[in-house]
N, C-alpha and C positions, 0 to 999 in steps of 0.2 A: 315533570322536569326538575322540580325542586328536590325530589328524592334521589334522582340520578346525580344531581350536583352534590348532595350529602355523601353518597357512596363514593363519588370521585374524590371529594376532599379527604375522606377517611383513607382511601387507598394511597393518595399522594402523601399525606402526613405520616402515615405508618411506615412508608418506605424511605422518605427523605430523612426522617429523624433517626434512622438506624445507622449504626457505625459502619455497616457494610456499604452503605451508599457513599459515605465520605471516603472510605478506603478505595472503592472502585472508581469514584469520580475524580478525586484529587490525588490520592497517594499513588495509585497505579500509573497514571500518565506521567506524574513527576518522576517516579522511579524509572519508567521507560525512557523518558527524555534524558535523565541523568546517566543511565547506562549507555545510551547512544552517544551522548556528549563526551563521556569518558573514553569511549572507543575512538572517537575522532580525535580528541585532544591528545591521547597518548600515541595515536598513530602518527600525528603531525609533529607534536612536540617531543616525543620520546627520542632519546639519543642512544643509538646502539653502541657507540664508542668502538667501532670496528677500525682496526689499523691493518691495512693490507700492504705487505712489502712487495715491491716490484723490481725484479732483476731483468731488465729489457736488453739482453745481449744483442738482439737483432735490430734494435732501434725501431721497433714497430710503432710505438706510440709517440715517438719523438718528444718525450717529456711533457705530453699534453694531458696527462691524467689529472683531472681537477678533483680536489677533495671537497667535502662538505661537512656539516655538523655530525652526520651519521657515519660516513665512511671516509677514512683518511688514507690516501695512497702515499707510501714512502718509497722513493726511488733508491734502490741499492744495486746499481748496475755492476759494481765490483764484487758483489757477494756471490758465492757459489751456492749450489742447491743444498749442500750440507749445512752451510752457515744459516740459510733460511729455515731449514728444518729445526735447527737448534733454537732459533729465535721463537719459533712456534711452540716448541717444547717448553721453553722457559716463560711462555706467555708474554713475551715482549711484543709480539704481533699476533693478531687473530688468525692470519693466514698469509699466503704468499702466492705470487704469480712468477713463474720462471719461464722466460722466453729465450730458448737457446739460439746460438748463432746458426744461421742458415734456415731459420724458421720461415716456412712458406705460408703466407697469409691466405693463399687460395685453396690450400689442401690440408694444412696441418691444423690440429685441434689445440685450442688454448685451454689449459687446465688451471683451476684455482684450488689450491690446497689449503685446508683450514684445520685448525685445532679446536677453536671455540665454535660452537654451533652458530650458524648464520641463519637468521630467520628468512622465511619465504619472501617477504616484501623487500628485505635488504638484498637478497639474492637477485631479485628481479631488477632492482635499481642498479646494481653493479653490472649485471649482464647487459642491460640496455645501454649503459654508458660505454662499455667495452665494445659491444657490437657496432655502435655508431662509429667508433674510431677505426675498427677493423674494416668496416664497409668502405669508409673513405680511403683507407690504405689500398684495398683491393682495386677500387676504381682508378686511383691514381697510378697504380702499377700497369694499367692498360693504356697508359699515355693519354689519359683524359685530364685536361687542365682543371684547375680549381673553379674557374669561371663556368666551364661546361658542366661541371659537377653541380654547382649551385643552380644553374639553369634547369638541369634535368630533375632536380628535386622539387622544383616549383610545380605544384599540382594544378591541373586544369579545373576551372570552375564549372561544375555540373549543376544545373538548376532545373526544377520542375515548374513549368509555366502553364496556366490554363489556356485552352484553345480559344476561349471566348475573348481573350485579350484583357480580362480583368486583372486587377492587381493580385498577385499571388501571395499567399501567406508564407511567412518565413519558415525555415526549418525549425528554428527555436520555438516558434508559435505552435507548430504541429506537435513537437515533443511535449510542450507544456499542456496543450489540449489533451493529449494522450494521458498524461499523468493526472490532470484534474478530473477527466472523465472516469478514469479507472478508480481513482480514490473515492470519488463521490458515489459511484455505483456500488463499489465494494462496501462502503460504509453503510449504505442503505441495506445491503444484503445482510450485514452483521446485525443491524438494528432489528430487522424483521425476525431474525432468529432469537435474539436475546429477549426482546420485549414480548414477542409472541409467546415464547415459552414461559415467560414470567406470568402472563395472563392465564395461560393454561394451568400452571401450577397453583396459582391463587384460587382458581375455580375448583380445582381438585381438592385443595386443602379444606375449603369451606364445605364441600360436599361430603368428604370422608369424615370430617369432624361433626357433621350434622348441624353446622351453624346455618347453612342455607335454609334449613327447614324453619328456623326461627325468623330469618330475615325476610323470606318471601311471604310471611304472614302480614307484613306491613308494606313491602315493596314488591312490585311486579317483577317477574323474572327478567323481562326485557330491560327494565330500568336498572336492575342489579348488574346485568351484563354490560350495559353501556356505561354505567358508573365505574366499573372496574377498568374498562377499556380506556375511558377518558382520564381517569386518575393515573394509571400506569403510563399512559401516553404523555401526560404532563411531566412525570418524572423523567421519562426519556428525553423530552424536549429540553428540560433544565440541564440534564447531564450533557446533552449535545452542545448547548450554548457554552457551558463551562469548558468543554473540550476544544471548542473553536477558539476561545480566548487563550487557552494554554497552547494550542497549536500555533497561533499567531506569535505568541511570546517565544516559543521554541524556534520558530522560523527566523526570528530576529536575532536570537542569541547564538545559534549554532555557527553561523558564518564568522562571528567574532572569535570563536575558538580556533578557526582555521587561518585567519589572517596572519601573514608573516611566516607561515610554515610551508614545507614542501608539499605541494598538492598531490604529487604522485604517491605520497605515503598513505592516502586515504582510499586507495584503489581497492583495498580489501574490505572496506566498510560499505555495506549496501546503501546506495543512494547518495553517499557523501560526496563522491567525485562530481556528480551532476550539480550538487548544491554549491560546491566550490567554484566550478566553472560559471555557474549562473551569477554568484555573488561577485565574481571578478569581471563579469562582462559589462561593458558600458551600455550595451543595448538591452540589458535585462529589464530595466524599468519600462522601456518601450514595448517589449514582448509581453510584460505583465498587463500593460494597458490594452493590448490587443485582445486579451481574453475578456469577454463580456461577463464579468462577475456580477454586474447589476441584474443580469438575466439568470445566471446560474444559481445564485443564492435563493431568490424567491422560488424558483423551480425546484430546487433541492428541498426547501421547506414544504412545498406542496406535495411532492412525491414521497417525502418522508412521512407526512401525515396521512396521505391517501393510502400508501402501501401498508403503513402500520394499522390503520383502521380496518382495511380489507382483511389482512391476515390475522389480526388479533381476534376478530370475530370468529374466524374459522378455528383458531386455537382454543377460544373459549367454548365453542361448540364441542370440540373433542374433549376438553377438560370436564364438561358437564356430563358427558356420556359414560366416562369410565368409573369404575368402582375402586376398591382398595388396592387392586393389583396394578402397579405402574406399567406392567408389560402390555396391558390393554391399550394404553395411550400410545406406545411405540408402534403397535400394529395399525392404529388408526391415523397416525401422523404422516405416513408415507405419501398418500395422495395430496396432502397439504404441502409437504416439503418438496415434492418433485418439481412443481413450477418454479420454486426459488432456485433450485439447482439448475434448472433449464435456463433461468434468467442470467445466472452468472456465466454460463457457457456462452450465451449469445452476446453478453457484454464484452467478453474478451475478443470477439470478432468485431463488435460495433466500434470499439475504440480505434481500430485500424481502418475499418471500412464502414463509416456511419450511414452511407446511403445504399447499402446492399439490401436485397429483398428480405433477408433474414433479420437484419437490423431494424428495418421498418416494421415488420411483423411484431418483433419483440417489443418495440416501443409503443405499439398500439394495443396489444393484448393486455388487459388489465392485470393479470396475474404476473406478468413479467415487466410491464412498462416502468414501475418505480426504479428498477435497477438499470434497464437497458437505455431508457430515455436520457438518463444523466450522462451516459457515455457519448450520446449524440449531441446533446446540448453544448457540451464543452467545446465542440468544433464550431459552434456559432450558428446563427440564423442568417441566411438560408444555406450556408455551406454544409452544415452537418444535418440540420433538420429544417424543413419548411414550416412556415407559420401555420398552415392548415393541418399539418401532421401533429404539431404541438397542441393545437386547440382540440383536435379530435382525440388525441391521447388523454388529455385531461378530462374531457367529457366522458370517455369510455371508462376511465378510472373511477369517476364519481358514480356512474351507473353500476360498475362492478362492486363498489363499496356498498351501495344501497341494496343491491341484490344479495350479496353474501351476508350482509347484516340481517336482512329479512329471513333468509334461510337459517342462519345461525341462531337467530332469536327464537324461532319455532323449535329448533332442536334443543336449545338451552332450556326452554320452558318445560319440555317433557323430561329431558335427561337429568336435570338438576335434582329432581325428586324421585328418580327411579333407582332402585338398589337391587342387588342380587342377580341381575341379568347381564350376561356378557354382551356388550354392544357390538354391532357390526354396521358397516356402511349401508347395507340394505335396510337395516332397521332404522337407522338415523334418517335415511331418505324418506321412509314412511312418516316419521315424526315431522319432517319439514313440510310435507304436502298434505298432512292430515287436516281435515276441515275442523275449524274451531267448534 
């Protein structure tokens, strides 16, 4: 055990002290957050300085076109189309709207002529504002009073209620559970790939450089494999803790960039509109409290460690079997990677329907449970997953880890010192079950 700890310390220190660790752990998330924050900031705070001249000869808008910081509507009812075109040519205005006399709001099209290019978000903002006024004009032309119009616009409340009569979760809670479950499952999916591959490459490097021949003279192959797995796993755990701290900081800072701005401006930024609505909602704190993070975080840590230990042993076995040609590793990795791909497919279903048969199977099967179970846990206990399913899943994951580690250890013991022979899964299977 002491030798395993020494190997783990060596793997941890050699990776943490590298500049690449600092770059990947600190600089990359900061750059990603900065890029995302700038996108939101300039989407909200950016001023397009658009000036649209409006000649409303038919009095369609009744002078109700309101300007804002991005788009300014200038009423020029006495101007002709030629005058407006001249103003656009001289760049006095960015564009113009000409509504001729006899304009029929029910059948005629409204055109916006521009000289300066108008961005897609600004076009959407202008179109939405004009359509709202045109819709009101069309309805009023049908002899509908303003009171009737306001009443018709009131949407009915449609709610989903459980048949058992229990208190139903809010729509906001369901959406947050979806986001938390998907993010947690996808993060574990990425971790399994990154650190599993890191273990495999470390084993391959020691084998091809013949360093393993020297090490195994004083350390058992199984101790060497476990030392590498534990050391690299500690690096991943440290990196994960730092990312959590940076993520909490980013979550607190991004809404500050949006306060006071037009929230419609961030519709083109992925996820930003949801964040704005959440930060402006008085019930957001209540929804956050409804998600059982006290259960989610320990479970995430367990499935992160369990999934990593299970798959890293398999990646180590593959790394110990290949020779100088990296193509050999690619051909052997497919059976190891297929369950991870299968897990992410099931997870996309489990976040929507956590109690389906496929979701239950994926959360119990050890090779897919680290990813799928997180999607179910986010919906809560017992709504998303029952207590016995959670306990059974953890027990099966532990059994799966012990089993794969035993098999991988026997493959590692033979493969780490074997050179010149191209490995196959059939040959590796013989190594695993060969009597000592």
